[in-house]
One Martini backbone bead per residue (centre of mass of N, CA, C, O) as a GRO file, in nm:
protein
   94
    1MET     BB    1  33.767   7.683   2.483
    2LYS     BB    2  33.688   7.493   2.248
    3LYS     BB    3  33.381   7.560   2.254
    4LYS     BB    4  33.414   7.861   2.192
    5MET     BB    5  33.548   7.829   1.911
    6ILE     BB    6  33.318   7.666   1.784
    7SER     BB    7  33.097   7.878   1.829
    8LEU     BB    8  33.234   8.104   1.666
    9ALA     BB    9  33.256   7.951   1.399
   10PHE     BB   10  32.954   7.898   1.368
   11ALA     BB   11  32.865   8.196   1.373
   12PHE     BB   12  33.030   8.281   1.129
   13LEU     BB   13  32.899   8.086   0.922
   14LEU     BB   14  32.611   8.187   0.960
   15ILE     BB   15  32.661   8.479   0.871
   16CYS     BB   16  32.778   8.414   0.591
   17SER     BB   17  32.526   8.268   0.486
   18ALA     BB   18  32.329   8.503   0.516
   19ILE     BB   19  32.477   8.696   0.326
   20ALA     BB   20  32.474   8.516   0.073
   21CYS     BB   21  32.166   8.496   0.050
   22PHE     BB   22  32.107   8.798   0.030
   23ALA     BB   23  32.287   8.861  -0.217
   24SER     BB   24  32.139   8.668  -0.417
   25THR     BB   25  31.862   8.805  -0.394
   26VAL     BB   26  31.940   9.087  -0.489
   27SER     BB   27  32.066   9.008  -0.768
   28ALA     BB   28  31.810   8.875  -0.884
   29LYS     BB   29  31.638   9.135  -0.896
   30SER     BB   30  31.847   9.313  -1.076
   31SER     BB   31  31.850   9.088  -1.331
   32VAL     BB   32  31.594   9.179  -1.452
   33LYS     BB   33  31.471   9.161  -1.773
   34ARG     BB   34  31.351   9.366  -2.009
   35GLU     BB   35  31.165   9.418  -2.277
   36LYS     BB   36  31.204   9.520  -2.610
   37TYR     BB   37  31.031   9.773  -2.789
   38ILE     BB   38  30.825   9.903  -3.064
   39ALA     BB   39  30.681  10.218  -3.134
   40LYS     BB   40  30.423  10.402  -3.286
   41VAL     BB   41  30.446  10.759  -3.319
   42TYR     BB   42  30.263  11.043  -3.309
   43VAL     BB   43  30.326  11.359  -3.430
   44GLU     BB   44  30.282  11.653  -3.267
   45TYR     BB   45  30.235  11.957  -3.207
   46GLY     BB   46  30.537  12.034  -3.018
   47ASP     BB   47  30.703  11.807  -3.064
   48SER     BB   48  30.992  11.622  -2.956
   49LEU     BB   49  31.240  11.414  -2.900
   50TRP     BB   50  31.270  11.505  -2.602
   51SER     BB   51  30.972  11.476  -2.510
   52ILE     BB   52  30.939  11.181  -2.586
   53ALA     BB   53  31.179  11.069  -2.422
   54SER     BB   54  31.078  11.171  -2.145
   55ASP     BB   55  30.812  10.996  -2.142
   56ILE     BB   56  30.992  10.701  -2.188
   57PHE     BB   57  31.191  10.694  -1.982
   58SER     BB   58  31.451  10.465  -1.862
   59SER     BB   59  31.697  10.276  -1.691
   60GLU     BB   60  31.835  10.166  -1.964
   61TYR     BB   61  31.926  10.459  -1.968
   62SER     BB   62  32.149  10.709  -1.891
   63ASP     BB   63  31.984  10.919  -2.074
   64THR     BB   64  31.804  11.114  -2.284
   65ALA     BB   65  32.021  11.135  -2.505
   66ASP     BB   66  32.043  10.831  -2.554
   67LEU     BB   67  31.750  10.797  -2.655
   68VAL     BB   68  31.756  10.999  -2.886
   69GLU     BB   69  31.974  10.850  -3.047
   70GLU     BB   70  31.807  10.591  -3.092
   71ILE     BB   71  31.573  10.720  -3.241
   72LYS     BB   72  31.742  10.829  -3.473
   73LYS     BB   73  31.850  10.556  -3.569
   74ILE     BB   74  31.581  10.408  -3.628
   75ASN     BB   75  31.485  10.673  -3.824
   76HIS     BB   76  31.716  10.804  -3.986
   77LEU     BB   77  31.831  11.055  -3.828
   78TYR     BB   78  32.040  11.370  -3.844
   79SER     BB   79  31.833  11.513  -3.659
   80ASP     BB   80  31.591  11.662  -3.430
   81LYS     BB   81  31.388  11.671  -3.657
   82ILE     BB   82  31.031  11.686  -3.656
   83ILE     BB   83  30.699  11.607  -3.791
   84ALA     BB   84  30.395  11.688  -3.792
   85GLY     BB   85  30.198  11.391  -3.880
   86GLU     BB   86  30.403  11.187  -3.815
   87TYR     BB   87  30.595  10.892  -3.775
   88ILE     BB   88  30.764  10.717  -3.509
   89LEU     BB   89  31.010  10.520  -3.374
   90VAL     BB   90  30.996  10.369  -3.037
   91PRO     BB   91  31.160  10.272  -2.765
   92TYR     BB   92  31.070  10.016  -2.514
   93TYR     BB   93  31.002   9.896  -2.182
   94ASP     BB   94  30.841   9.578  -2.015
   0.00000   0.00000   0.00000
């Protein structure tokens, strides 16, 4: 009976250790931070902040609207209006 309890305790500790190792491996992969950069983008006819944001959208943003707001902030824009032929600064992650 005592050997059985020791075997069960050992098996339990082994399983807990395996789970802890797996959990730390998974969290290490998800905590990799990508660097944020700023690109200068030429605005072409038909472009909008929304189309540009959709092209560069990444998981660092909650949604496209969040990215559009950051683009507006970086460029000191108070509306969604951009003009073809000009350049805007756009954040992206790599």
